[in-house]
N, C-alpha and C positions, 0 to 999 in steps of 0.2 A: 154490866159488872163493873165494879170500880177498878181503877189502875192497880192498886195494890194486890187485890184479889186476882186479877188477870196475870199480873206479873208472877204471883205465887203459883198459879195454875201452870203457867209456861215453864217455870223452874222445875216443877214436879214432872211435867212432860219430858224436859231435857234429861232428867235423871232416869226416867223410864226408859227413853231411848238409849242412853248410855248403859244402863244395866241389861237391856235386851241385847245390845250389840256385843257385850261381854259374853253373855251366856250363848249367843249364837255362834260366836267366833270359837269359843272352847269347845262347844258342841261340835262345830265343823271340823275342828281337828281330830277330835275323838272318832267322828264318823269316818273321816278320811283314813285315819290309821286302821280302823277296823275293816274298811272295805278294801284297802290296799294290802294290808298284811294278815287279815283274817284274825285279828286278835282285839278283843274288847275288854278293857281299853288297852291301847298299846302305849308303852312308856314313852317311847320317842315322841309320838304324836301329842301326848300331853305336855311333854317339855317344850316341843316347838310351839304349841298353843300359848304357854304361859310367857315364852320369850317373845312371841309376836304381839302379844295383847298390849303391853304398855307402848310399843312403837306405834301400833295403829291408833290408840286412844289419843296420844299426842298429835298425830297427824290429822285425826278426825276433828279434833277441837280447832286445830289450826285451819282446816278446810270448811269450818262452819257448818259441820253436820249437825250440830245442836244449836240452831238459831231459829229466829222467827221466820225467815224465809223458808228454812228446812221444814218448819211446821206448816207453812202455807202452801208451799208449791211442790207437789209430789215428784215431778220431773227433776227439779233441782235437788231435792233431797236424795233421790236414788242415785243421781249423777255424781253428786259430792261424795257419797259413800263408796261408790265404785272407784273414783280417783283416790280416795284415802286408802283403799285396800291395795291398789297398784303401787301407789307411792311407798307404802309400808313393805310391800314384797321386795320392791327395788332396793330400799334401804337395808332391809333384812339380808338380801343377797350380798351387798357390799360388806356389811358387818361380818358375815360367814367367811367371805373371801379374805379379809384381813386378819380374821381370827384363825384362819387355816383349819376350819371345822368342816369343810365340804364332805369329808368322809362319813361324818356323824349326821349328815343332813339329807333328807329326801325331797328332791324337787317334785317328784310325782305326788308325794303326800301334800306338799305345800300347794301345788296347783289345784289338786282336788278340793282341799280345804278352802282355798280362795273362791272357788266356783259355788261351793255349798254356802259358804258365808254370805257372799253377794246376794245369792238367790234368797237366803233367809232374811236378810237385812232389808232387801227390796220388799218382800212380801210383808214383813212387819210394818214398814213404813207405808205401804199401800193401805193396810188394815187400820193404822193409827190415823192416817189422813181421812179415811172414810168416817171413822168414829167421831173425829174432831169436827167434821162438817156437820154431823148429826147433832153434836152438842153445842158448838160454838158458832155455827154458821160459816160463811165463806172465808173468814180469817180469824186468827187468834190475837191480832193487834187491834187496837182502838184508833180510829182515825176520823177526825172532825174536818169537814171542808166547809168553809165560810165563803159564800158567793157574795161578792160586793162590786160587781160591775166588771169583773174580768172574765176571761175566756172560760169556757166550760171545763169542769174537772170531773173525771169519772174514776173513782176508786172503788174496788170491789168491797162491798160490805160497809162503805163509809157511812157515817152520819152527816147529813147535809143541812145547813141552816143559811138563812139569807140575812144579810145585813140590815135590811129594813126592818127586822123583827126587834132591833135594839139600836140606841143611838150611840155611835162611837165618838162623835165630834167632841162630846164633853166628858169623856172618861177620865181625864186627868184632873177634872175638878169636881167629879161626881163619884164618891165612894160606893153609892148604890149601883151606878152603871158598871163599875170595875167588878163589883161583887157578882153581878149578873153574868158578865162575860167570863170571870174567873171560874165560876161554878160549872159553866158550860164546857170550859177547857179542861177542868180538873179530871184527872183520871185517863186522859188521852195520851196514847203513845206518840201521836202525830198530829199537828194542826196545820192545815193548809188553807191559805187565804187567797182567793182569786179577786184581784182589785185593780183599779185604775192606778196610774203612776203616782198621782197626788196623794193617794191614800196609803201607800206602801210604808211610809215612815211611821204613821200613826199605828197601824197594825203591828208593825215590828216592835214597837215600844210596849204595846199591850202584852204581846206573847212573851217578851223577855220578862215582863213583870209577873206573868202567870207561871213562868218557870216550866214551860212546855217546849218540846222540839217543834219549832215554828218555822214554817216555809211560806214565802210569799211569791206569787206568780202574777203576771200582768200581760195585757196585750202587747206592750212595748217589747217585753222579755221574749214573748211568744213569737213575735215577728223577726227578732234577731236570732231566734233559735239557740239561745244561750244554753250551754250544757254544764257549766260549773262556775264558780266564783273563786278567784284566788286573791291573796293578799300578799303585797311585797312593797317593801320601803313606805308602809304607813298608807299605801293606796290600795284600792280594791279594783280588780279586773274582772269583766265577764268574759268567760271563755266560750267563743262562739264557734270555733273550729279546731279539731285536733286530728292528728293522724288516726286513721281507723284501726291500725294494727300496731301494737308494741313491738319492740326489736325481737324479742323471743318468738312472737307469732310470725313475724316476717321470715325469720330464720326457718321455722318449721315449715311454713308454706313454701319456701324455696327449696328445701331439701326434698320435700314431697314432689314438687315439680320436677326436679333432677332425677328423683328415683323412678318416676313414671317415664319421663321424656327420653332419657338414655336407652333404656331397654326397649322402649317402643320404636325409636329410630332404627335400632338393630334388627328387631323383629319384622318391622314393617318395611325395610329397605327393598326387599324384592318386589312388594306390590307397588312402592313408589317408582322403582326403576321401570316396572312394566307400565304403569300409568303414563310416565314421561315419554316412554317409546311410543305408546298409542297416540298420544297428542301430537308427537312430532310427525308420525306417519300420516295422521288424517289430513293436515293442511300445511306442514313444514313450519309453522310459526312457533313462537317461544313457548317453552313449558311452563313458565310461571307467569302468573298475572300479579303484578305488584302495584299496591295501591296505598296511598297515604291514609292513615286513620288515626284517630285520637286516642292516645293511651293514657297511662297513669299520670297524674299531675297535670292533666290537660296539656301534655306534650305530644307531638306528632311523631310517628314512626312508620316504616314501610312494612306492611302486612303482606305475607306471601300466601298464594293460593295456586293450585294447579289451574291453568288456564282452561276454561270451560266454554268461552265464547270464541267465534270465529276472529281470526287475526285481523287486527285493525277495527274490530266492532266493540272492544271493551270500553267501558265507561270509567275514566280515571277518577272522576268526581263522584260517581254513583248517583247521579241525579236522577237517572232513570232506573227504577227498581225493576228486577227481574220479574217477568209475568209467566204464567202458565202458557206453554206453547210458545215461548219466546223464540222468534226467528234468528236471533243472535247465537243460540246455543248449538254447539256441535253435538254429533252423536255420542262421541266419547264424554263430552261435557254434561250431557243429560244424565248419563249413568253415575258419573262421579259426584254430581250434585245431589242426585236422588239418594245416594248412599253415604253422603257427607265425606267422600274420600278427597274431594277437592280441598277440604280443610287440612289435610295431613301436613303440607309444608309449614303450617304455622307451629309445628313442633320445633322448628328451627327458631322461630320468634321466642318460643318459650325458653330454649337453650340460650339465646342472647339475652334473656331477662327483660324483653320487651313486653311478653305476656306470661300468662299464667295458665295452668291447666283449667282451673275454675276462676271465674270472674265475669264481670259484665262483657258482653259481646261487643267488639269495637265496630262502630257504625261507620259507613262512607260518609264523607264531609258533605256531599250534596244530597243526602237521603232526605226524603220528604214523607210527611204524614199528612194525607190529604193534599192541600195546597201550600203547607208551610213546611220549612226546614224544621229538623227535629228540635233544635234549641229555641225555636220560636213557639213550639207548642206549650212548653212548660218551663218555668223560670229554673226549676231544680235539676234540668237535664245535665248541666255540667258537673253536678255532684256525683254522678256515676262513675267519674274517672278518678275517684279518690283511691281505687286499687287498680292493680294492672288488669287490663282486659283479658278475657279467658277463651279457651276453645270452647267451652260449654259453660252455662250458667243457670241460675235458678229460673230465669225467664224461658229458657230453652226446654228445661224439662217439664215446664208447665204448659208447653205447646205454643209458646209465642215466637213463632218462626214465619218466615216468608215476607211477602210485601206488606208494607204498613199502608193499607189503603185508606184508613181513617185515623184521626187524632187519637181516638181511644186505643187503637192497636198500639201506639207508642206508649200511651200512658200506662198500659197494662204491663209493658216491658220495663218502663222506668219504675214503676211501683216495685216490681220484683227485684231489679237491680239495686234499689236502695234498701230494700229490706235485706238483701244478702249482705251488704256493706255493713248495715247497722248491727247485724246478728251474726258475724262471721265466726266460724269455729271450724277447726280442722275436721271435726266430726261431720259437720254440714257439708265440707268439700267431698269427703268420702262419700257421703250419701248421694251427693249430685253426680259424682263420677259413675257410681253404679246405675243410678236412674238414667243417665244419658244412653245407656245401652238400648233402652226401650224407644228412644226417639231418634236414633241414628237414621232410620229410614222413616220419613215423615211425609204425609201428604203435602205439606206446605214447603218441603225442600225442593224447589225448582229453580 
């Protein structure tokens, strides 16, 4: 299907989504009024629906609820419409407060309408997504991938061509060659060229002339891990590293840490005092085991644990991994390690902002996988410290705990940690926290 035709289809789909959202939203308010006040239709419910509608539509457009990505990705589409409804409700509440119209407003009716609206919009998008897959295939955008000696590129539903099928070296002096390439690129929403470094400038020139959205990747850029290009003062810069979380995200994560840590310390203080007493009574040694570990930004910090090994037998560097039936572990230590109670003092590390509730687990500096130190196994190891270490993490809920007897054991954990950093969201943190309850007692916790 040509680009103008596909663009026209997408515009029709956007309008269909917008119209459906309008009808679903108004219908949800009418249903909410009828269910809550047993009056069909209820005048207040209709008035609230019409007042809420323009607020929602403006925010929905801003949240890209009607975009190519919303058509292609069902989870994104449902997530964005949910965010739009929540933001609209918050703004609506603020407006009602300043208008002093609370007496004429029903919070129950609004809440019920939001639940109904979200359910209806999510179901509509699921049905639309299924229908579009049947009609248009995996994507409603047209992507052309040109392979010319660069790294492999994999885009869902993309058309792939190889540069050997046509000669690019003489395109600037050959109208016929330009015509052939131009016809190939015409109608594409996106053209991606994977080529060697010395070919980038040629392809860039061709794509500018073709008037398409063009992107060039290369092995050199792949090795650098470039994530963006910025221009300043007439110069271009490849962005190869950036903080994983924006300021607002760091604030949200910190607020959640404190909201969990402070109540947890209060509630768990009797348990922690009892464990401390039992440790002291068993052999008279110190209650805490303090060990330097690598934290955020590759900076060391002192991590706290309840001491689970015999006094004087602890390994400050962590060179010897704890094994099953380890003769260094005390009777109390065996129980608190099995139940993860030994990790509770790390709540103080969270309070001191050295750790977070969720994040990559901090490793002992002398830890080994097989016969190698952790950072000798994989060159990306240090990247896991881009975020604060956590009491729990994605690797832990996937079952990657205990001794790292082989290099693959570390690679599995590292892969999970880097995935968490790349895809961080507050919702993923919440999911990991709830999932941790399933692995507090684990066969590898020894």
